[in-house]
VOGU-3710 file (C-alpha; in Angstrom, 3 decimals, decimal comma):
1> mrslgvrlal> -7,758/4,053/18,691  -6,500/7,589/19,242  -7,768/9,350/16,107  -11,147/11,011/16,594  -11,587/11,151/12,822  -11,154/7,376/12,503  -13,550/6,754/15,376  -16,161/9,035/13,800  -15,679/7,364/10,405  -16,129/3,894/11,881
11> lyafvstatl> -19,165/5,025/13,857  -20,658/6,553/10,717  -19,925/3,356/8,764  -21,473/1,190/11,488  -24,634/3,296/11,776  -25,174/3,646/8,023  -24,431/-0,030/7,321  -26,586/-1,219/10,219  -29,419/1,040/9,032  -29,168/-0,359/5,520
21> avlfvagyyl> -29,039/-3,931/6,868  -32,161/-3,329/8,969  -33,921/-1,891/5,919  -32,947/-4,920/3,860  -34,214/-7,282/6,580  -37,483/-5,388/6,769  -37,649/-5,374/2,967  -37,021/-9,120/2,913  -39,940/-9,718/5,275  -42,290/-7,350/3,411
31> lnqhlvsgvd> -41,348/-8,702/-0,020  -41,834/-12,255/1,164  -45,254/-11,344/2,552  -46,157/-9,597/-0,706  -45,134/-12,539/-2,871  -46,930/-15,038/-0,641  -50,030/-12,817/-0,764  -49,717/-12,917/-4,554  -49,675/-16,717/-4,455  -52,769/-16,632/-2,225
41> llnkaefeqv> -54,494/-14,503/-4,847  -53,512/-17,010/-7,524  -54,969/-19,832/-5,426  -58,151/-17,849/-4,922  -58,403/-17,104/-8,647  -57,951/-20,806/-9,398  -60,698/-21,629/-6,899  -63,058/-19,235/-8,639  -62,251/-20,955/-11,902  -62,914/-24,367/-10,321
51> raglgpdfaa> -66,220/-23,185/-8,912  -67,238/-21,767/-12,265  -66,300/-25,049/-13,936  -68,353/-27,102/-11,510  -71,444/-25,035/-12,275  -74,360/-24,126/-10,053  -75,390/-27,761/-9,629  -72,098/-28,821/-8,039  -73,932/-30,090/-4,930  -75,617/-32,867/-6,935
61> lnadqigeri> -72,451/-33,999/-8,719  -70,744/-37,266/-7,893  -67,016/-37,811/-7,683  -66,571/-38,777/-11,337  -68,524/-35,753/-12,539  -66,565/-33,457/-10,259  -63,281/-34,890/-11,540  -64,319/-34,549/-15,160  -65,437/-30,919/-14,841  -62,404/-29,880/-12,783
71> rrttdagsvl> -59,967/-31,514/-15,202  -61,658/-29,885/-18,137  -61,372/-26,534/-16,412  -57,896/-26,816/-14,859  -55,851/-28,765/-17,396  -54,025/-25,621/-18,477  -52,983/-24,865/-14,880  -51,968/-28,359/-13,848  -48,306/-27,377/-13,987  -48,848/-24,632/-11,404
81> ffievhekgg> -51,673/-25,799/-9,164  -52,263/-28,896/-7,052  -55,984/-29,449/-6,359  -57,924/-31,653/-3,957  -61,652/-31,699/-3,244  -62,867/-33,202/0,045  -66,309/-33,980/1,231  -66,734/-32,507/4,658  -66,280/-35,326/7,112  -65,621/-37,688/4,203
91> gvlfsssnln> -62,909/-38,765/1,813  -61,261/-37,247/-1,188  -63,630/-36,590/-4,095  -60,936/-35,331/-6,474  -57,145/-35,203/-6,641  -55,280/-33,533/-9,513  -53,129/-35,813/-11,637  -49,910/-33,955/-10,767  -50,268/-35,111/-7,155  -49,662/-38,720/-8,247
101> grrlpdvpge> -51,539/-40,146/-5,291  -49,952/-37,794/-2,749  -52,020/-35,743/-0,331  -51,831/-32,032/0,131  -50,794/-31,039/3,681  -53,564/-29,790/5,915  -53,370/-27,549/8,992  -56,578/-27,722/11,001  -58,163/-24,348/11,586  -56,009/-22,545/8,973
111> refngrldgv> -57,322/-21,396/5,605  -53,989/-20,250/4,161  -50,750/-21,892/5,226  -47,403/-23,252/4,104  -46,672/-26,941/3,830  -44,362/-29,395/2,145  -45,078/-31,960/-0,545  -42,682/-34,780/-1,289  -40,978/-34,302/-4,619  -42,231/-30,724/-4,922
121> gelrvgefvl> -41,004/-28,912/-1,838  -42,673/-26,031/-0,078  -46,260/-25,196/-1,059  -48,652/-22,411/-0,343  -52,024/-24,025/0,317  -55,382/-22,306/0,318  -58,471/-24,074/1,668  -61,838/-22,893/0,312  -65,400/-23,906/1,247  -67,763/-24,816/-1,575
131> gskdvmigts> -71,065/-25,848/-0,025  -70,492/-29,163/1,707  -67,135/-29,584/0,061  -63,645/-28,294/0,819  -61,458/-27,325/-2,092  -57,701/-27,271/-1,379  -55,422/-25,586/-3,904  -51,642/-25,639/-3,498  -48,995/-23,689/-5,412  -45,251/-24,292/-5,245
141> lgqvrkvmdg> -43,232/-21,582/-3,478  -40,048/-22,581/-5,308  -40,004/-19,472/-7,477  -40,785/-17,280/-4,482  -37,845/-18,795/-2,615  -35,556/-18,214/-5,618  -36,610/-14,587/-5,713  -36,020/-14,227/-1,957  -32,619/-15,954/-2,160  -31,627/-13,587/-4,969
151> yaeislvlvc> -32,823/-10,672/-2,881  -30,758/-11,890/0,094  -27,616/-12,274/-2,043  -28,021/-8,821/-3,573  -28,708/-7,343/-0,150  -25,536/-8,919/1,290  -23,444/-7,562/-1,582  -24,978/-4,111/-1,159  -24,386/-4,167/2,605  -20,710/-5,039/2,068
161> fmlvvsiisg> -20,446/-2,351/-0,598  -22,151/0,098/1,733  -19,684/-0,754/4,497  -16,689/-0,011/2,289  -18,208/3,152/0,815  -19,350/4,440/4,211  -15,884/3,907/5,717  -14,255/5,836/2,866  -16,886/8,572/2,862  -16,769/8,675/6,683
171> lvlsrialrp> -13,015/9,241/6,616  -13,416/11,981/4,012  -16,272/13,656/5,861  -14,521/13,416/9,243  -11,385/14,901/7,726  -13,405/17,786/6,325  -15,370/18,224/9,553  -12,264/18,091/11,755  -10,172/20,365/9,560  -10,876/23,394/11,818
181> vrliqetanh> -9,810/21,309/14,825  -6,532/20,370/13,099  -5,987/24,009/12,252  -6,513/24,914/15,905  -4,067/22,185/16,936  -1,394/23,290/14,458  -1,711/26,925/15,458  -1,688/26,089/19,161  1,498/24,050/18,649  3,175/27,081/17,084
191> irsdnlseri> 2,235/29,358/19,967  5,026/29,294/22,543  6,479/31,686/25,049  8,612/33,205/22,261  5,725/33,320/19,766  2,573/34,450/21,538  1,345/36,796/18,809  0,037/34,081/16,482  -3,706/33,453/16,579  -6,087/30,803/15,316
201> pvadvqdeis> -7,931/31,806/12,118  -11,663/32,041/12,844  -14,362/31,716/10,185  -17,132/34,303/10,146  -19,731/31,827/11,395  -21,320/31,027/14,724  -20,735/27,348/15,387  -19,089/25,293/18,115  -15,669/25,149/16,448  -15,551/28,883/15,742
211> nlarllnsmf> -16,636/29,672/19,293  -13,895/27,375/20,607  -11,313/29,118/18,417  -12,476/32,531/19,694  -12,239/31,287/23,265  -8,697/30,015/22,694  -7,667/33,273/21,024  -9,003/35,154/24,020  -6,980/32,904/26,314  -3,853/33,469/24,192
221> drlessfnqv> -4,441/37,224/24,437  -4,422/36,982/28,221  -1,341/34,767/28,184  0,512/37,133/25,878  -0,352/40,046/28,127  0,858/38,137/31,203  4,091/37,038/29,517  4,773/40,559/28,306  4,337/41,868/31,828  6,739/39,266/33,184
231> rrftaeashe> 9,273/40,029/30,462  9,045/43,750/31,062  9,472/43,209/34,773  12,487/40,931/34,267  14,116/43,286/31,783  13,426/46,419/33,807  14,445/44,826/37,095  17,651/43,475/35,570  18,456/46,845/34,070  17,707/48,773/37,266
241> lktplslvrl> 19,792/46,402/39,409  22,926/46,882/37,327  23,566/50,449/38,510  23,343/49,863/42,302  25,440/46,710/41,937  28,100/48,674/40,092  28,129/51,266/42,892  28,443/48,574/45,551  31,286/46,944/43,619  33,099/50,293/43,263
251> qaekllvegg> 32,781/50,996/46,989  34,117/47,539/47,864  37,053/47,963/45,482  37,725/51,399/46,974  37,968/49,860/50,436  40,525/47,358/49,158  42,567/50,077/47,419  42,623/52,423/50,423  43,773/49,606/52,712  43,534/49,760/56,480
261> ltpaqeeavq> 41,383/46,632/56,652  42,096/43,724/58,871  42,691/40,361/57,140  39,208/39,222/58,132  37,632/42,398/56,755  39,636/42,159/53,552  38,495/38,555/53,087  34,882/39,618/53,642  35,203/42,355/51,016  36,743/39,908/48,535
271> lqleeiarlk> 33,825/37,514/49,124  31,428/40,418/48,642  33,042/41,246/45,287  32,747/37,619/44,158  29,047/37,501/45,028  28,460/40,849/43,321  30,125/39,532/40,161  28,014/36,374/40,334  24,819/38,393/40,838  25,742/40,673/37,952
281> qiieellfls> 26,234/37,639/35,715  22,792/36,280/36,685  21,248/39,672/35,864  22,983/39,680/32,456  21,705/36,182/31,771  18,125/37,038/32,769  18,264/40,151/30,622  19,479/38,066/27,679  16,682/35,526/28,109  14,106/38,315/28,258
291> rveaqavtpq> 15,458/39,836/25,057  15,384/36,474/23,292  11,775/35,884/24,329  10,901/39,381/23,136  12,623/38,586/19,801  15,006/41,482/20,328  18,108/39,393/19,581  19,193/38,847/15,974  22,240/36,618/15,480  24,665/37,315/12,652
301> fvaedptkfl> 24,567/34,094/10,683  27,356/32,889/8,439  26,950/29,923/6,095  30,124/27,867/6,213  31,656/24,541/7,175  31,927/24,683/10,996  34,863/22,236/11,158  37,507/24,956/11,511  35,397/26,718/14,145  35,108/23,480/16,173
311> ktftqdarvl> 38,827/22,745/15,991  39,567/26,207/17,368  37,079/25,702/20,170  38,464/22,281/21,129  41,872/23,835/21,798  40,333/26,135/24,405  38,173/23,350/25,808  41,197/21,086/26,239  42,956/23,795/28,270  39,917/24,169/30,541
321> aedrgvkfse> 39,698/20,396/30,991  43,408/19,968/31,799  43,151/22,728/34,401  40,479/20,649/36,173  42,356/17,367/35,784  39,948/16,016/33,152  40,787/14,600/29,734  39,178/16,045/26,632  38,695/14,208/23,326  36,968/15,118/20,104
331> visgvgrvay> 35,761/13,335/16,986  34,810/15,689/14,146  33,543/14,031/10,989  31,692/15,001/7,878  31,731/18,074/5,679  28,905/20,485/5,094  27,659/24,033/5,338  25,397/25,336/8,050  24,077/28,821/8,875  25,108/29,758/12,413
341> dpkwirqvll> 26,443/32,608/14,563  29,927/31,514/15,708  30,013/33,556/18,908  26,598/32,309/20,083  27,368/28,666/19,261  30,701/29,084/21,047  28,687/30,319/24,037  26,560/27,133/23,892  29,633/24,901/23,669  31,320/26,677/26,586
351> nlvanalkys> 28,185/26,266/28,675  28,032/22,549/27,935  31,736/21,978/28,554  31,614/23,991/31,806  28,666/21,927/33,034  30,426/18,697/32,086  33,560/19,789/33,983  31,537/20,453/37,129  30,140/16,930/37,178  33,135/14,967/35,880
361> prggtialta> 35,534/13,465/38,438  39,254/14,116/38,177  40,779/11,722/35,687  37,501/11,448/33,796  36,947/12,210/30,134  34,786/14,725/28,302  34,135/13,743/24,690  32,922/16,027/21,908  31,569/14,471/18,731  30,342/16,382/15,697
371> eftvdswrva> 28,864/15,065/12,481  26,570/15,939/9,615  23,340/14,030/9,170  21,037/14,198/6,184  19,420/17,447/7,290  21,339/18,794/10,294  24,658/19,453/11,975  24,790/17,450/15,205  27,151/18,120/18,109  27,251/16,079/21,321
381> ieddgpgvpp> 29,215/16,553/24,561  29,451/13,578/26,886  30,880/13,365/30,407  31,700/10,731/33,041  29,594/12,290/35,799  26,744/10,718/37,763  24,262/11,401/34,971  20,685/12,656/35,173  17,590/10,449/35,675  15,459/10,190/32,513
391> eqreriferf> 12,520/11,990/34,131  14,780/14,981/34,939  16,482/15,375/31,558  13,947/17,776/30,123  13,719/19,762/33,347  17,431/20,681/33,395  16,807/23,121/30,531  14,489/25,209/32,711  15,648/28,305/34,538  17,356/28,052/37,938
401> vrlegaqdek> 17,354/24,249/37,925  20,496/22,857/39,539  21,133/19,232/40,353  23,170/17,859/43,190  26,589/16,370/42,577  28,399/19,308/41,014  31,925/20,015/42,219  31,155/23,721/41,972  27,809/24,735/43,468  28,030/28,417/42,482
411> gsglglaisr> 26,184/28,066/39,192  23,064/30,103/38,527  21,080/27,347/36,818  20,637/29,456/33,667  23,345/27,996/31,418  21,228/25,356/29,700  18,217/27,677/29,488  20,407/30,183/27,644  21,755/27,416/25,402  18,231/26,386/24,456
421> silglhhgvi> 17,319/30,024/23,689  20,389/30,442/21,471  19,616/27,257/19,569  16,017/28,415/19,202  17,387/31,459/17,366  19,150/28,999/15,040  15,951/26,942/14,531  17,741/24,119/16,289  17,029/21,802/19,208  18,933/20,609/22,268
431> raegstrgtg> 18,272/17,530/24,389  19,840/15,416/27,101  20,436/11,682/26,739  22,007/8,872/28,668  25,717/8,395/28,123  26,783/5,825/25,551  29,580/4,822/27,943  27,259/3,641/30,715  27,516/6,566/33,130  27,336/10,292/32,735
441> lrvvfeipia> 25,223/12,587/30,598  25,206/13,243/26,870  23,874/16,614/25,694  23,159/16,887/21,971  22,205/19,887/19,886  21,282/19,998/16,219  21,064/22,875/13,755  19,277/22,349/10,445  21,530/22,574/7,411  18,872/24,600/5,596
451> ataaaepalp> 18,452/27,180/8,401  18,713/30,760/7,181  18,836/34,079/8,945  18,776/37,768/8,151  22,155/39,477/8,257  21,411/42,039/10,960  23,713/43,283/13,713  23,747/41,036/16,739  23,849/42,062/20,362  27,180/42,062/22,189
461> platvttsp> 28,023/38,572/23,457  27,527/37,627/27,048  30,313/36,589/29,320  31,041/32,888/29,246  28,385/30,990/31,183  29,981/28,630/33,669  26,870/27,627/35,525  25,610/24,144/36,167  22,164/23,003/35,022
//
């Protein structure tokens, strides 16, 4: 059971119900003792009445006289009391008519005890000494047992009712008590590398939950400071590297223009220019990621049906695929309107197609499918490459992650990271799945139909990303 609130509610219900059950058990015992003590008092009162009826000369009375005086005194109580008089060490001097020849039970050494009488059931018997005689008075415990049975039934009903009520009240109380924890959880889920400014609301009290929230806010402050330092370093380093790289590129191009180089030297300069261009692209990509994380990029959204946009893109994608000896197919279905920035989504599609081309063998097929679901626009690109193990599919969207098997190993490993950042600007998601055709990789992104954006100028687009994941 994963929910702490449910566990607390059940624990509360168990403790409260068990406490009530223990109280009812103790009450059952005490009430039973009280009622039995009341019966003992009745027996004692009846004995006093018998003694008064026998008179002060009871020691000289014979059995007939004793019977006559007791019957005269106890006729009114014959329904309730069973009476026997014994001579110590002798026989029975008197037996009430309601006994019908039966004998009251006797427990040697006990003055007050429970016993059973045929035809009557359980009795409470009191044995009293009257000179040389023993007077035994018994009273049926039938009514006491009815009262106790009623008490037990009511107690069971109340315990069951208490269980239900305590579970409901426990759930309500745990929900109220854990509300600050849920608030902390919700806020913590919203805090990401691109949203480090949000903080957990803290009540103006000094309790464990508030102290925990303050501690987490302090930790988020330190994280935000660290992330800002990293972003500033990345942005500043990327910016500062652009100028010396441009100078190096100009010098290399100057050497090629002036001539006088041997073929080997000219080849080395050409290789140098290629690596400079690749390094410049990586710097541009890092700078873009830093600006996205700093929320300095604002796409220019348009709300339209993206079908025409996709058909235009597939023409370019088919040319790229044919150049690499790979087939390209598309299935575009559905009609709807979605808010998106065409140039940034084109960048995402180019990244995905370029990655698919690097891993697809010649003669393979890259398939693009697009459709509208109930609440989103979904686009998927699928290839015939070796695929990605399930445990690695989330990792390929991290920076500088490149997997083996690409036909072109010159990628920077930033293409999918940039794609995820762009889709984050569109309130969308991107994920990798296994291919529906058995082998290969299927990358899917979705943009909510209801996504909106402010119409502000966007940054100039980056060069097409042709890196592998």
